[in-house]
N, C-alpha and C positions, 0 to 999 in steps of 0.2 A: 581765527578760532572757529571751530564747527558749530553752525547754529542747529538747535534741535531739529527745526523743519527741514534741514538740509539732510538729516540722517534717515538712512532707509528703515523701514519698519519689520518686525517679525523676528530677526535672527541677528545675533551679534557674538563677536568673539572677543573675549577679554585678553588682550595682550598687552604685555607690560604696563598694566594698569590702566590701559586705555581702551575704550570699545571701538572695536572695528565692525563697521556694519556689513553685512552679508547680504547681498541682493539676490532675489530669487531670479533664476535664469531658465528659460526654456531649453529643452534638448534640441540640438541642431538637427537631429534626424531620429525617426523612430527606431532605427535598428540599434542606436546607442543605448537606448532605455532597454531594449531587448536582450543586448549584450550584456548590460549591468545585471539582470534578473538572472541570467544563465550563470554568470561568474560569482554572484553574490545573492544565493536564494533568500538570506535573511531580510532581504528588503521586501519580501512577501508579507511581512508583518505576522509571522506566526505566533508571536508572544502577544499579539493583540487580539487573535482569533480565539485563543484558550488560555487565559491566564493562569489556570491551575496546572495546566499540562501544554505548555508552548509547542506549536506545530513546527517540526523540522521537516527540511525538504531534500528529496533526492531528485535529480533532473533525470528524466526517462528520456526525453527526445526533444530537439528543437525542430521547429517546423514538421510538426507530426502529421502525416498525410491520413485524412479520414475519408473512407468510402461511403457511399450512400446505398450500397447493397452488398450482399453476401458474396465474397469473392471479387468484388469490383475494385478498380483502380480508385486512387486518391482523388475525391472530388473537392475537398476542402483542405487548408493548409493551417492547423492551429499553431499559434506562435511557440508555446511551451506547453509540454506535460510534464507536471512534477508528480510525486507520491509521497505521502507522509509517514511518520513512523507507525501509524496504525493501519497502513496500506491502502489508504483512502485516495485514489486519483484526483488531482488538481489540474483542472484545465484553464490554462491562463491566456489571454489575448490582451495585447498591447495596443494602445492608441495614445497618439499626442492630443491635448485638449483642443489644439488647433485644428485637428480633423474633424469636420462635422458629422461625420459618421458615428462619433462617440457618443452621441446624444440618443439615438434611436435604433439606428441600422445595425449596430454592434450587438445589440441585444437579441435580435432575431438571429444573426449569425452565430452567437455564441449558443443559442437553443438548439439550432441544427447541428453544430458540433456535437453538443452534449447528446442529443437523442440518437444519432448514429454512431457515436463512440461507444456507448454501452451496448449497443447492438453488434457492431462490426469490428470493434477493437477487443479480441478476447486476451485474457492475461497471458497467454502464450506469446501473443504479439508484443504485449507490453514488455515481457520479461526479455524477449529476443532484442528489442530495441535496446532497453538497458544494458544488456550484456555487450551488444555491438559497440554502444558507446564506450563502456569500460575497455573492451579490447582495443580501441582505437588511442585510447590513453594509457595502455600498459596496465591497466588495473584489473584485479580479480573481483569479479562482480560478486560472488557469494561472500566472500570477505567483507565487502563494503556493506552488504546487506546486514550481515551479523553484527557488524560495529554500529550499524545505524539503528537496529531495532533496540528498544528499551528493555524487553521482557527475556532476552537471551536466547531467544528462539532462532532457528536457522532460515536460510534462504527458502527452502521448501515451504515452511510453515508461513513466512511473510507472504508469498506468492499465492498461497491458498487463501490468505486474508483478503487479498486484493480480488481473487476471484469471486468471494463471497460479496464484497463490497459492489463490484461490478453487477452481479446478479441482483443485488437488491437496490442497484442504482443509487448507491450511496457514493456521490461524488462531489466534488466542489468546484465551482466555477466562478473565475476571479477575473475582473476586469483591472487593469493597470494603465494608469496614466499619470502625466505630471501634475494634472488637476482632474478632479472628478466633477463635471458639470452636474449642478442642481437637478436637472431633469433625469440624467442618469442614476443619481443617488436616489431619487423617488422610486425609481423603477427597480433598482437593486433592493431597496428596503421592502418593497412590497412582494418582489418574487421571493426573496429570502423567508419572509413571514408565512408565505403559503406553501412553499416547498418542504417536503420531508421525505426521505432523510437527506435530499441534495441541499447543499447550500449555494447561495448566489451573494458573492460579496464583491467589493471594489477596494482597491488600494492606490491611493495617492503617493507618488515617489517624488517630492518636491526637491529641486536641485538649487543650492545656494553658493554663491561664490563672492568673495570680496576682493577689492581692489588691491593689487600688490600681493596677493596671498595665492600661494602656488597648490593649494588643495581644495577639494569640493565637498560640501556638506550635503548628504542626502537624507531626507526625512520622509520616511514612510508613515502613512497614517490609513487605518482602516476606516471604511466606510459601508454601512449597509447592515451591520449585526446590531439591530435594535433590541433592548431588553425583552420585548414582547417574543421577538423571533427565538431569542435565546430560550426563554421560558418553554416555548412550544417544542423546540428540538431536544430540549433536556426531557420533557415529558414522553417524546419519542424514542427514548433510548440513546440520546446522544450525550449521555453523562460520562464520567471519567471511566477509564477503563477499569473492569474489575478483576480481581485476582481469584482464579479457579483454583479448587482443590478437589480431591477425589469425591469428597461427599457432595459438594455442590455441581459438579461434573456430572454425577449419576443422577442426581435428581432432576437436572434440567433434561437430560437424556431421557429419563423414564416419563417425562411428560410430551416429549416429541415423537417417540416412536412406540411400537406396540411393546407389550410384554416379552414376547419372544425375541424381538430385536434388541430390547435393552439387556436381555440375558446374554446375548452374543456380546455386547459390549463389555458388560460386567466381567465375563468369562476372559476376555483378553486382558483386561487389567489385572485380574487375579493371576493369570498365567505368567504376565511379565513380572509382576512382583515375586511370585513363587521361583521364578527363574533368574533373579538377581539384576534384571534389566532396570534402568533409571526411568522414572516417568516425570516429566516436566508438564506442568500445566500452563495454558497460555493466559492471556489477560485480555481476550476481546471483549468488547462491550456487550455483544449479544451472544456470539457463538463461542463456546468453550471449546478448548482443544487440548488434546493429552499426546505428547510425543514420547515414543517408546525408544529408548536410547541404549545401546551397548557399546562397550569398548572395542576398539580396532586398533591395528598396528599405527593408524593415522590419527589416532585419537577417538574421541566419542563419535558414534555414527547413529543418526535417527533412522531406524528401521521403519516404523511405521507412525503415521499419525491419525488419530481418531478424533471425531468432531462430535459435539452433542447432538447435531441433526442426524447422526447415524453413519455418515461417511467414513470409510476405512481406506486409507491410503498405503499402499506398499511402496516404499521408496527404493526401487531397485536402482535408480540413478546414483544414490547415495551408497548402496551395496557396491556397485561397479566401481565407484571412485576408491572405496576404502578396502576392497577385498583383495587378496592376492592372486595374481595371474592363474595359478593352479587350480583356482576354483571356477574356471569359466563354465566348464561341463556342468557342475552343480548348478550354478546360477541359472543356466538354460534349462535344467530340471525343474528349478522352482518357478521359473516363468512359465513353463508348460503345465504345470500343476495349477498355476493361478489362472491359466486360460481356461480350466475346466469348471470354474466357479460361474455361477448364472449371472448373465448381464454384467460381467466385468468389464471395464471400459479403460482406454489407455488416458494418460494425461501427461502433460509436460513433454512434447514431442516424442511420445510414444516410449518413453523411458521408464515410466512408472505406471503402475495399475491402481484402479479405484473400483470399490464395491459398496455398495450400502448395506447396512446390517440386516435390513428388512428382506433382502435378496439372499441371505446365508443362513436363514434360521433353521432349514433342514439340519439335523445333527451331522449328516455327512459333510454338509458344506461348511458349517462353523468349525468342525474337527479339521478340515482342509485348510480353513484360514490359519488356525494355530500351528498346523504342521508347517506351513509356508513361513510363518513367523519364527518357528523353532529352526527351520532349515537357513534362513537368512542370518539368524544369531550364530548357528554353528558354523557357517562359513567363516565368519569373522574370528570367531573364537579358536578355530582349526580343531574343533572337537567332532568326533564321528558323528553323523546324524543318524538317529534311531526312528525309523518309520512308525508312523502312528498305526497299531494294527487294526484300529476302528475304522480307517478310511478304505 
């Protein structure tokens, strides 16, 4: 007969009306816990980080190499880089509790990673790393992104959100171990209470096994998110995602740009509605987005994305993927016309273009923006493009 004092504490399995004690077991090696996280991202306790909107994860890269200067080689190797459904990057460092560095040294290490990550890991590098990982597994990266996000937006929108988060230093730093020492917990709670919008958290992933049982029980627990820290970050704009519509989008845009710039944005939305394009509004917590979408032979195609801050993105990459081969000359003409806009810039591997509304307030430039949008839509609808006589 089993005596009470002989039974392990903490975790039990009820099997055939008998309690089977599960004993906590350390991980035999650090890489085993690292691989568990890579294979099973739910162990990052996303439901405990945000009960109203549980965090979900995509693995961007294992052993992400982080440089310490522009164009430099990798100086540090981050264990895992994840991203959540709101395009917030999550830096993860894994240690076993038996590693003495987990008490203090790992904190400085993580801060080094984070400070250089936001400077020298642009969203283009992040996207390329994710696409490379998907390709190695035979997956379609953009399709995975579209299925992953909650608001129905496409990959271009998702990566633009990631860029905004990087620019705002809105990232999440997470320490993972089989046990989080009290010293590290105090540091994490302090840093998380002081930092905004960045988060600093820790996750314990305890491992339990029972004698004669051929399975393992893993129990994640979030550490560091105190009630006070949650209140501070909620006040700093980390509340639930908001649902934008035309009225709220234009109201926020008016507060953030000049009246002339606002009229450029309003005219684009009006043009899209008048010409039968679909406009879908995003769910960003701080920055609103509007996707201008038109039908194509391959389904809906996002031609342009507009942000409440005034950025206007021409998605030539989407156009190239969805337009018929016979339209290549017309696409080239549209790119040439786009190059005539003041201060236009390339983004996403030079396949698309971006300009801010403040840079195209001149009527000739704002007309040219609408002409480009009209031309992109015309390429997909196979209708004859009619030049704008005012340009």
